Structure formats: structure tokens, C-alpha cells
N, C-alpha and C positions, 0 to 999 in steps of 0.2 A: 504494500500500500504506500502510495506517495504521501509526502507531507500534506499536500493540498487535499488529498482524499481523507487523510486522518483528521484534518481540521474540519472538513465538511461533515464527517461522521459524528464528531463531538457536538457540533452545532445542531445537526439534525436530531441527535438524541436529546439534547437539551430542549429543542423546540417540541419534540414529541411529549416529553415529561411536562413541559410548561403548559401544553395544550389542555392538561387536566387540572391546571391550577387557576386560581381566581384572578391572577394578574395578566393572563394571556391576552385579554381584550386590550389592555393598555399597550402591550408589546406590538400588537397587530397594527396599531395606529401610527407607529413610528416609521420613519423612512428606513429603507432596506439596510443601509450600512449601520445605522444606530441600532436597529432591531437585532442584527447579527452580533453586534458587540454586546448587547444585553444578554443574548442567548449564550455567548461565550462566558460571560460572568456567571450566569445561571448554571452553565455546565460545570464550571469550576466548583461552585458551591455544592452542586449535587454530588460531585465526585467525592469531595472531602466529607460531606454529610453522610454519604453512604458508608464511608469507612467507619465513621463514629456510630452509626445506627444499625447497620445490617447484621450485627452480631456475629459476623464471620471472623474467626480467629480470636486469640486471647487479647486481653487489654494491651499487653506489651506488644503484640504483633500489630495491632491497630495503631498504637502509638508510633511504631517504627514506620508504618505507611504514611502517617502524617509528617514525620520527620523527612521522609523522602520528598514530600511535596514542598517542604521548606527549601530543600536543596534544589529542587526543580525551579523554584522561584528565583533563588540566587543565580542560577545559571541563565535563566531567562533575562534577568535584568543586567547580567554581565555580557549579554549579547551572544550567548551560546545556548540557545534553547534546545531542549531535548525534543524528540518527536512527540512525546506524551504531552508536553506543555506548549507545543507549537501553535495550538489553536488560540492562544492568548497573545501571540506576537503582534498581530495587526491591531487589536483593540488597545493594547498597552501603548503602542507607538502612536496611534492616531489620536487617542483621547487622553493620553498622559495619566493612565491609571497608576495609582501609587502602590508600590510593593508593600508598604506598611499596612495598607488596608487588607490586602490578600492575607498577609501574615496574621492579622488580627482575627480574620475569619477562622484560620486554623487554630488560633488560641481558643476560640469558642468551642471548636470541635474537640480540642484537648480536654476541655472541662467535662464533656460527656464521656470521653474515653477513660479519664482518670477514675471516675466513679459515677454510679447512677445518681443523678441529682434528685434528691427527695427533700421537699420542703426547705428550699434555700431561704436564708434571710433576704430581706428586700435589697440590701446592698449587693449581695451575690447575684441575685436575679437581675438587677440592673446591669451589672457587669456582663452577665451572659447575653442579655439583649444587645448591649453595646457591641459585643464581639460578633454574634451570629447574625445580627440584623442591621444595626446602624453602620457597621463597617461596610456591609454590602451596599447600603445607601450612599456612602461616600464614594464607592466605585461608580455607582449608577449616575450620580449627579455630574460626573465628568462627561459621561456620554450624553446627558441632557444639555450640556453646554452651560451649566450654571457656574458662577463664580464660587470660590471655595467658602467665603464667609457665609452667605445665605444658604449655599448648598450644604455645607456641613451642618448648619443649624437645622435645616430641613431633615437631613439624614438622622440627626440626633433624635428628633421628635417622632418622625414618621416611622423610622425603624423600630423604635420601642413600641409604638402603637400597633404596628403590624404583628410584631412578635407576640405581644400579649394576647392579641386576637387569636393567633394560631394556638397559643397555649390553652386558651379557654375553649377553643373548638376541638382540641385534640386530647382532652384529659384522659379519655378512655384508652385511646391508642397509646399514649405515653405510659400510662399505668401498666399496660400490657407488657411493656419492656422494662418495667421496674422504675419508672421515673414519675415524679410529680413536681412540676415547676411552680406550683402555687406557693406564695411566700409564707414562711413560718409564722410571722406575726399575725397574719389574717387567720390562719388555721387555729392559732392559740386563742385569738379573740372569739372564734366560733365554738371553742370548746373541743376541738378535734386534736387529740394528743397522740394517736397512733401514728407510727412511721411506716406502716405497711401500706404500699400504694393502693392495693385493691380495697383494703379496709377503709382507707381515707376517702376514696371517691365514692364508696358505697354509702357513706354517711349522708343523710339528707341535709345536714348543716353545711355541706359543701357548697350549696347554693348561695349561702351568705358570703362565703369566701370568694366565690367567682364573681359575685356582684361587686365586691370591693375592688377586685382586679379590673373589672370592666370599667369602673369609675376612673381608675388610673389610666386605662387605655383611652378613654374619651378625652381626658386631659391632655394626653400626648397628641391625639388627633387635633385638638383645639390649637395646640402649639404649632403643629405643622400648617394648619389653615392660616394662622397668623403670619407665618413666613410667606406663604403663597399669596396672601392678600396684598402684600407689598409689591407684587408682580416683579420679582427678580428676573434678571436676564436668564434666558434658557428656555428649553422646551418643557415648561412646567405643567402642561396639560397631562403628561404621562403620570407624574407622581400625584397630581390632583385626582386623576381617575383611580389610581391604585388605592389612595386613601378613601375615596368615596365607596368603592366596592367593598373593601374590608370593613369599613365602619358600618355599612349596611348589614354585612354578615354578623357583626357584633350585635347590632340592634335586634336583628331577628333571633339571634341566639338568646338574647336577654328576654325576649317575649316567651320563648319556649322554656327557658330556665335551665338550671343545672341539677335539679333533683333527679336521682336515678329512678327509672331508666331514662337515659338521655337520648335525644335525637340530634345527630350531627346536621347542622344547617348548611344547605347549599342554595344559592340564588337561582331562581328559575330563569330561563332564557329571556322571557319578556321583561323581567325585573332588571336583569343585567343589561339588556339593550337600552332600557330607559335610562339607566345610570350612564351608559356610554354616550347616549345622545345629549344628556344634560351636562356632563362633566368632560367628556372626551371630545365631542365635536364642537360644542359651544362654550365649554368651560374655560 
């Protein structure tokens, strides 16, 4: 396989995986070059996330795989990219993607590999969100053509909002692999003291915990909206649409609630189309 074919394979795989995600509509509205750069970023994130989450190999073996990606990034930025990392060459060069942000994403995956995160304190949860979500946002804003000041501020707020929404949406799936990302302080306030993931999420009081996290997420969405309201330079329609889609998922999940048994919310096609029209085409 040639380097060009290998790169196309990674981007195509990322696009296929993204097609099942809620931000795919936002990606489709972007020009081809920017869209492919975003799929490359998404592809990298999926690769390292799969290392952390697929359960293949021991923790030490998965940690070694993440270290290999740190070396791959060193070589990429030194001008000697491996075939495996070659799909990142063009987006890094064209959009000035920062090595530090890619490394921060790996730092976040390292947190999952080091141990199964169960009831982290709020400070640890925020660090996790910074690494696995806001760092991805900082990579993305370069593709959006935003200046680093407002762009990094947007990534700070929107990344945390999106990650908390995913956490609230995926509590059953996460518990199935031994993880609960809900903050310890909120669990304690609700009277939930067990540290067994399945026991924790089976407690009806988990609804109170999730509602508290939802309030935090809405505050982060409000912070992102405040940045976008200033109309900073760049293709801001894409992050605006991402925020609108995910906040609607959060709102609908709030309506259903988190008492067991839970229903995982997905937006209907008409609902998604309406959001795209309001925030993607005219936002």
C-alpha cells in the first residue's frame, strides 16, 4: 500500500466511524480540505481511544502502544513521519496543528489506561475533559481558521460541554467496562457511597447526580455561546452547530432522566435537520 493509499484508508475509516456520531452533520458542511483535516484529527483520536478502551492487551501493553504514538508524533514533527502517522502530515502542515495538543490527547488516554476511572473528584474530571476533549478542540479551531485567543477559549468551554454530555449519555456503557466518570462530590451529596460501577448506576439517586453534571454542562455551553456571540474570525458555524446538536441531546436526555432503566437518547433525522438549518446554514 502506498502512503497516499494508507492516508486515504485512515481518513475513510474515520469518516465511516464519524458517520455514526452526532457531529457528522457539522463535518459535512465544511469545505473538502477542512473536512478531510477534521477526519484526520478524528482518526487520530479514534486510534488512541481504541487503544485505551478496546480492552485488548494488558494495561502495560496498552501503555506501550500509547508511548509508540508519542514517538510517532516526535518523528512527524521532526519531518520524518512514519507510514502509520503519514495521514497527519498534510493537516499539520496546512493548518499548523500543535504537537502539544496531540500529546495532551494521549495524556487523557493514559488516564484511562493507568486505571479505570471511578468517581473522580471534580478537579480530576476537569483535567480529563481538558485532555480528551478541549485539546481536540484546540486542534479543531486551527482548521476552523480561528485565532488562538478566542479559539482556545472556545475549545476550553465547548470541549468540556461536549465531554460531559457524552459522559451523561454513556453511563451504562462506561459502567460496563468498569468506569464511572461522575464526580465524587455529587455522588456523596446524593448519598451514593458504593464504588462498584454497576451498583452506583443502578441506584435511583443517580438521577440527582446526573442532573448536577448536566447543570455544569449547560454552563460550559453558555460559555462557548458567549465566545461565539462575539463573532470571532473563522468558520464558527461548525462549532456552533456541534454545540447546538449536543446541547439538544443533553436537553432530551434531561427530559427522559437518568433513573434506571435508562434510554440512550438519539436525535431523530427531522430534529437534526432542523438544528442544521437553524445553526448550520443560517447560524
